[in-house]
N, C-alpha and C positions, 0 to 999 in steps of 0.2 A: 473351337480348339482353345482359343485364348481364354474364354470363360471357364473352361474346365481346369486349365492350369491355375488361374487365379483362385478358384474355389479350393483346389487341392492345398495350396499354401495357406490360404486363409483358415482352413480347417485344422491345419497341422498343430498349431499351438493349443487349441481348445480340445482336440481329441485326446491330448495328454491328460486332461482333467479326469477322465475315466480311470486312469491308473493311480491317481493320488488317493491316499488313505482318507476315509471319511471320518470327520470328527464332529464335535458339537456345533462349531461354527467354522466355516471355511471362507476365506477371502481369496479370490482368484483375479489377478490383474487382467483387464480386458483392453489392453492397449494395442495389441497386434491384430493383423488380419483385416483391417478395415479397408474398404474400397470407396474412394471418394469420386464424386462427379457433381456437376452443377445441375440445378433444377432446369436450367435453360437448355441443357443438352437433350436430344430426343430420346436417348436411352443410356444404359450403363455400359455400352460396349467399350468405351474408351476410359472406363473408370481407372483412377490411379490408386495404386497400392500404397497406403499411408499408415503411419504409426502415431498413436496419440502420445503427447499432445500435438495437435495439428491445427493450422489455420490456412485459409486460402489467400491470405495476404502475408507475405513474408519479407517485405521491404518497408521498414518503418519510416524511411526518409524519402521515399519517392513522391515528389510533390504532385498532388492531384490524382494519385493512382489508387487510392483506397477503394477496394471493390466491396460495395454493399449489395449483397445478393443472398440467395438461398443455396445452401450446399446439402448434398445427400451423402450419408455414410451407411454403407451396408456391411454386415458381417454375418458369418455363418458359424454355428456351433452345434456340436453334437452333445446333448445333455445325457449323462449317465442314467440308466434305468434306476439305479439305487437312489437317485434323488427324488423319486416319486413320492416318498414318504416325508419329504422335507419341504422347506419353503425357499424360494429363490428370489433374490432382489438384485436389481442393477442400480449402481450409483455412478453418477457423473459428477466430477468435481468442478466442472465449469463448462458451460456451452453458451457462446456469445451470439445473440442475446436471448433468442427464443428457440426452444427445441420441442419437437414432438417425437415420441418414440412409438414405433410399431413393432410388434413381435408376431411373426407368422401372419402378417397382414392385419393384425388387430391392434387398435390404438391402446397403448399402455399408459400414456400420460403426457402432460405438457408442463413445461416450466418456462416462466417468463422472468428474465433477469439474468444477466451474464456473469455475475460475480460470486455466486454462492453455489454450494453443492446441493444435490437433490437426488432422491431415490424413488424407484417404482418397484412394486412387487409384480413379478411376471410369472409366478407359479402357475396360475390358471391358464396361461396362454402358451405354455411350453408343451412340447411333445417329448416325453421322457424316453430315453433309449433311441432317439431318432435325431435327425438334423432339424435345426431351427434357424430361422432368418431374423435378423435385426435390421431395422431401418431407422436411422435418426435423421430428421429433417431440421436443419439449423439455419436460422436467418439472422444476419446482423444489420438488416435494413432498419432505418430510423422509424420509430413508431411514436405516436402521441400518448400511448397508454402504457409504455414500458420505460422506466427510468434508467439512465438519465436521458432527457430530451435536449439537453444543451451541454456540450463538453468540447474541450479542445483536443483531448487525447484521442488517438485512433482506437476504434473498436474493430479488431482484426477479423473477428468471426471464427466460427468453427468449434470443434471439440478441443478447446485450447488447454485443457487440463486432463488429468488421467481419468480412467473409468475402471470399474471393478464389478465382479459378481460376488454376492454375499449369499451363502447357503447356511440356513439355520434349521433347528428343530421346529416343530409346529408351534411351540411356545418359546418366545425369545424376547430379548431386549430389542425394541423396535428400531430398525434403520430408517423409518419413515418420518420421524418427527422433525420437521423443518430442516432436513438434510443432516441431522446430527447423528452421533453414535447412540443416542437414546439415554445418555447419562449426563445430567447437568448438575454441577456443584454450585449451589447458591449460598454465598457467604453472607452472614449477618454481622458478626463481630470477629475481629482478629486483634488480639493483644499478645503480649509476651506471656501472659498467664494462661490464655486459652483461645482457641478458635472455635466458633460455633456457626451453625447454619443447617442446611438440609440438602440431602442428596435426592434429586428428582429423577426417577427411573420410569421410562416409558416402556410399557410391556405390550406385547401383541400375541395373540393366539388364534389359531384356526378353529379350535373346538372347546378349549378349556376356559373355565371362568375363575380359576384360582391356581396358584403355584407357590412354591417356596422360594424366597429371595434371601440370599446372604450377602452382606456388604462388609468390607473391611477397608481400612486406610492404612497404608504403610508409609513410614517416614523416609526421608532421603537415605538414611543408613540401613533401611530394610526392616526396621522394627515395626511390628503391628501396633498402632496407637489407637485404633478404634475398630470395633466389630459389632455387628447386629444381625439379627435374623428374623424374618417375618414368615411364619409358617403357612398362612393362608392369605397370601396377597391377592387381591382381586384384580382380574384382568377384564376391565370394563370400559376401556378407552380413556380413563382418567389416570394421570401419573401416580405412581407410588412415591410417597415422600417420607424419607427417613431422616430424623434429626441426628446430627452428629456433634460431638464435642471432642476436641483434640487438646489435651493439656500441654502447657509450655511448648507451643509450636515454634519451629524455626521460621521466622517471618521472611517472606520473599522480598527482596529489594535488589536494585542494580548491583550493590556490593555483595550481596549474599543471595543469589537466585536459587534458593532451595525449593525443590519440587516434591510433592507428595503424590502417591498413586492411589486412586480409588478403584477397588475391584468389586465387581458385581457378578454374582453367580445365580442363575435361575434354573430350578429343577422341577420336573414334573414326570412322574412315573419312570424315574431312572434316567430320563433324558435331560441334558443340561445345555445351558448357553452361558457364555462368559464374556464380559466386556470390562476393559480397563481404560481409564482416562487419567491424565496427569493434571495437577493444578498446584497452586501455591497460595498460601494464606497471607493476606496483607490488607491494610486499611487505607482507603483513599479518601481524601477530603479536599474540597476546593474552597479556598479562602482568598480574599483580595491580596494579591502580591505573592501567592505561593500555592503550589500543588504539594499537598502534604501526603507523604507515604509513611505509614506507621507513626504518625505524629511528628515527623520531621519534614521540613520544607525542602524540596528538591528544585534547584534552579534548572529549568528545562531548557536544554539546548537541542533543538530539533531540526530535522530536515524533512521536506516533502518528497515522497518517493512515488513515482509513477510505475507503469506496468509493462515496460518493454525495454529492449536494447537493440543494437544494430544487427546482431547476429541471430538472435532468437525471435525477434519481433515480439509478439505477445505470448509466445509459447515458452514461458520461462521454465527452466529446469532447476532442480536443487542446486546444481553447480552455479547457476546464474544467481540464485538467491544468496548462496554462501559468499560469492564474490562481492555482491552489492552490500551485504551486511558488514563484511569485513571493511569495505571502503567507508561505510558510515562510522564504524568504530574507530578507524584510523583517523578520520577527520576530528574525532573527539566528541561527536554528538552522542547524547544519551537517550534520544527519542526519535522516532520516525512517525510520520503521518502517511497512512495508506490513502492516497488521494483518490477521490471519486468513488472508490469501491474497495473491498478487501483484496488482499493478496492471497496466495495459496496458504493452506494451513502449515506447510513446511516452514515458511518464513517465521510464523508466530511460534512454532515449536522451538526454533533456534533463538528467537528473542526471549522466550521463557528461560532457556538454558543460560543465556549470556547476560541477562539483566538489562535488556533494551526496553525502554518504555514505548508503548504503541498507542496511537490514536487511529481508529478505523472510521472511515467515512461511510455514510449511506449516500446513494447516488442522486441526491437532490441538489443539483449544482447549476450555476449559471456561468457560461463562458462569456468572454468579452466580445460578443458579436450582437449588434443591436437587432438583427433579424431573428435571433433565437428566442424561443419561449421555454422557460425552465419549468413553469408550473401551468398545468391545465386543470381547471376547476371541474373535473369530471369524476364520477364514481370510479371508473376503471383506473384512471391515473392514481387517484388517492389510495385505492385498495392495493395497487401494485407497490406503491411506496411503503405502505404498512407491511405488506408481505415481505419485501426485501429487508426492511428493518428488523422484523421478527427473526428472519433467517440469519441475518448477520449477528444479532445478539446471541441467539441460541447456539450457533456454530462456534462462537468465539468466547463464550462466557467462562469456560474453564481455563483460559489463558491468563495467568497472573500478569503477564507483560502488558496486556490490554488494559489501559487505565481510563479511557474515556471513549464515548460514542459520539461521532460527528453526525449531526442531524441535517445540516444544510450548509451551503457555501455561496456567499456573495449574491444572495437573492435581492431583487427589487420588490418592494411592496407597492406595485402599481397595477392598475387594471383590477383583476380579481384579487380580493384580499386573501393573501396566503397565510396570514397570521393564525386564523383558527385551525388550519391544517397543521401548522408547525407546532401549535400547542398540543394537538392530538398526538403528533409524533413524540413530543417530549413526554407526555403522560404515558404513552405506550412504553417508551424506553425505561422510564422510572418504575413502571409496574413490573416489567420483565426483569429488570436488574437495578434495584435501588442501591447497589453497592458501588456503582460508578457514576460520575457526573456526565452530563451531556455538554456538548461544545458545538460551536458554529463559527464560521468565518464570515466576517462582515466588512463591507467597505461603504456602508450607508448609515446615516443617522436614523433615529426613530426607535419605537418600542419593539421593533423586530429583534433588537439586540438584547432584550430582557427575557427572552423565552427560555433559552438554555441556561444552565448553571455557570458555564464558562463561555467567554467570548474572545475570539482572536481577531484583532483588527488587521485587515490586509491593507498595508500602506504603500503608496507610491509617490509620496511627496518628494519633489525634486527630480522626478523622471519626466513627466509630461508637462509639468509647470513648477515654478518655484525652484528652490534650492534644497538639497538634502538637509541643510542646517535647520530648515523650517520644521523638521521633526521635533526639535526641542520645544517649539511653540505648541505643537500638538500634544506632546507629553505633559506640558504645563497645564493645558486646558483639560486634558483627561484627568489629571490629579485634582484639579479644582472642581470639576463638574460631575465626575463619575468615579470617585474613589471607592465606592461600594461595589463596583463591578469586579468580577474575577477576570481581569484583562490580560491578554498576551498580544504579541505582535507577530505578523508574518509579512515578509517583504522579499523582493527579488527584482532583478532586471535582466533583460536579454543581453547576451554578448556572444559574438561570433568570432572564433579564432580565425585570423586571416583577413578580417575586415580592417582596413586602415583606420588608425586613430585620427580624429579631427579635434580641433580646439573644443574644449568642453562646453563653450557657450553655444556651439552649433548643435541643434537637436538632431539625432539620427532619424533617418526615414525608416519605414518598415523594411527596407531592403539594404540598409547600411547600419549595422548594429555592432560597432567596434567593441572589442573586449575591454579596451581601456575605459570606456564610459561605464560599463558594468562594474569594473573594479572600483572606480571613483565612487559610485553609488554605494557599494558595500562598505568601503572604507569610512565614508561619512556616517552611515547608519550605525556601524559598529562603534564609532567614536561617540555619537550622540547617546547611545544606549549604555555606555560603560558604567555610569553611576546610578542607573535606574533601579528603584526599589518597588515601583508600583506594579510591574508586570510579572506574572508568574512564569513566563517563558518567552523564548525567541525562536521563531520558526523560519528557516531559510527556504526560499522557493527558487530553485529545487535542488536536490542532490545531483541529478543527472538531467541532461537534455532528454526530451522524449519525442516520439513520433507524433506529428500532427499535420495532416494534409492542409489544415487551415493556417499553419504557421509558415515562416520564411523557409523556403527550400524544403518543405515537408517536415520541418522540425520546430518544436518549441525550444528556444535557445537560452532559457533562463537557468539552466543547470550550472552547478559549480564544475561539472565534468561533462565532457562530450558524450553523446549517446553511445559511441563505440567503446567508452570507458578508457580510451587510450591517452587522452590529454586532459590534465587538470588545468582549469583556468586560474588566473592569479587570485581570484577571490577564494578559491579552495584553500590556498596556502595561508591566506589571512585568517580563516576560521580554524585551520589546523594549528596555527601558532597560538591562537587565543584559547582553544578548547582542549587540545591534546597535551596534557601535562606529562604523559609517559614518554613521549617521543619528541624531542626538541625539533624545532623547525627554523630554517633560515632560507629566505627566498627573496631574490630581487624581482620586483614587479616590473612588468613591461618588457621582459627579455625578448619577446617575439617581435617587438617594435624595433627592428634593427636599424633601418634607414630612417633618419630623422632630418627635418629641414632646418631646424633652429640650432644655432651654435650654443645657445644657452640651455643647459640641461640641469634638471633636478632629479635625483634618484630616490626611489622609495623602497624600503626593505621591511620585510616582516620577520621578526625574530622572537622566539621564546627561549633562546639560548643565551640571553644577555645582550648588552649593548653591542651592536655590530661595529666592526672596523672596516671602513670603505676606502678603497684605493682606486683611483682612475689613472691608469698609466703608472707613473712613478710618484704621483701625488696622493697624500692622505687627505680625505675630505671629511670635514666635521659633519656629524649627524645629530639630529635632535629627536627626542621621543615625542611624536605627534599625538599618539593615543596608545593604549596598552597594546604592545607587540607591533606597533607601527612606528617606523623611523623614517625621517626625511632628511636629505642632505642639503647643504648649502648649494646655491647655484654655481655651476662651473661653466667656463667657456671652453668649448671643444672645437677641434677642426680635424677633418679626415676620420681616420679609424682610431677608436679608443677601446682599450680593454678595461672592463669594470670588474673588480673583485670585492668580495665581502667575506669577513670572517667573524665568527662568534663562537668562543669555546673551541670545540673540535670540528665544528661545521664550517663549510665554505660554499660559496656559490659565485658564479661569474656570468658576465654578459659581454657581448660585443656591440658597439654602437658605431654606425657610419654616418657622419655628418655630410650631407650632400647639399651644398648651398644652392644648387640648381633645382632641387626638389621643391615642390610647392604643395601646400595643403590641398586636399581633395575639395574642389570648389563646385562640385555638382549641386544643382539646385536642390533645396531641401523642401520636401513635401510637408504640408501642414500635419502636425502630430495629432493623432487621434487618441482616445482614451485607451486604446489597445496597442501596446508597443510592439505586438507581434505582427499585425497585419491590418491594413486599412480596409474598410468595408466599401 
């Protein structure tokens, strides 16, 4: 009886497909009606009714609780008899990390890699005018031949992005090419005089060898600025390439994110298929000290963005992406790095519209755990890395916001020599898309840093050893020894709200990561970098805390904001004061540190609203500018309860300090610090 009821409701949404009007191309969401159960269960009697996106892990901060397993998703659909003359494809926008699809018990395809979309044609496996069964088998278990094999972030598993059915005529723009819509705009030049390149169209047909293809490009104001037509385009498995020239284009930039629409129409014997994609024309060049967009250097102020939050875990919705992107913009950042793997297409569509620069990683990464192996010198591993790189580039090449391809992060060149493979990745990326530079993150010396066109140095000087001021020495050595490299910097430190602050000379353990030490680290790095002209960009690691069963309490705490997005750490306000010139900032650092043991106190204020006026009780305290937007007060002697207030322009902030002479610093023994500030091995 239970099975009958489940089937009834699972069918309801797709039975409605038969009543919809049939056109040249139809796209039907396939997010409802799925029944989920684990492969370890004896049968599907207790299957749960779920809606995509879905994951079987829904708590990103539960320490040690990430379930790596295999899940099964079943769905039933009645396919209209009218579709028998058409072709039917199914597209999944993300399955973590390996998925096999069966249609009516017949294997329809496999995809290996959890970050990209993929599609299968299921026409020949369907029963038209009858009921059909779908079975998706998904595994997030670690494998040595599916990247990444080393990471700190959680891979939650499941059909964690949307799915859809695509219905086309017998001859159509192919949905099968590397998970794309089948239309790729390859830019060659983009100046204020003209934009040139070619439109690459992937065609597919069940029976025909030729068709008519019409292409046009419309400007942001709706004007048609280019049109062409090919009467007898061959359908032979090779893409059709049509050269385009757009005179006096509006170039895309963060200040003017103008978007053009490329329309493709395919016709054969009166039947047609249509596909439209958006793009923007701009020119990207990497030179030492600058990322140039349309010939003008842009100081890159970026944040690293991971793939979950406390409410949605890894099944991020458009509302989640909108919120996070708005938070990045409010910070004043003009760039984001999609760490480890791509985000959903929705985010990049919004970045296109809002002028946010994007760096997309491929999943060749090394986490800070000595037991991890990030690279396996096997044909299966290397082929999977190439496949994912090809999919990432093809699926995101039309986004003008995407300005660089990340090839690897923090690899060690030990054991098997990874450099030949990295060169192969670089050559592949340059062949697929010569219009964008490649980039990598490195924390090691050696010629591994010369493979990509741009290099981002991941620095932690002053965290596990030394002092943050030592960054100035590193910058000086970089300028003397490697000024020819296109260098940027990425840095960050963990900080947990609620962990008591300790004197800065005491190193935190993996289980005591006070926010105050994170704040100090960012303050000093911001000061050291204030006058730098060698680096093309600064990347903050990370925008938000993210789920990691390998981190402290199930979380990587290096974010400027907590994983639930509810609390900004002090370092967030530091960068907002420095970067956001549209919205003034005034913030007293350390406000959460209310109870203090020392009577002598110094206060730190971040202000972009002018020099702040600080009062403690009835006394006005002098402040000095320590670095841009950073102000520090003279030392004051306090006793008992003190109210601290600060004003700058129309802004004000306040804090309460309680001096408790009986309170003592936290004197718990300090464990030896490892190279990984998140967790000891």
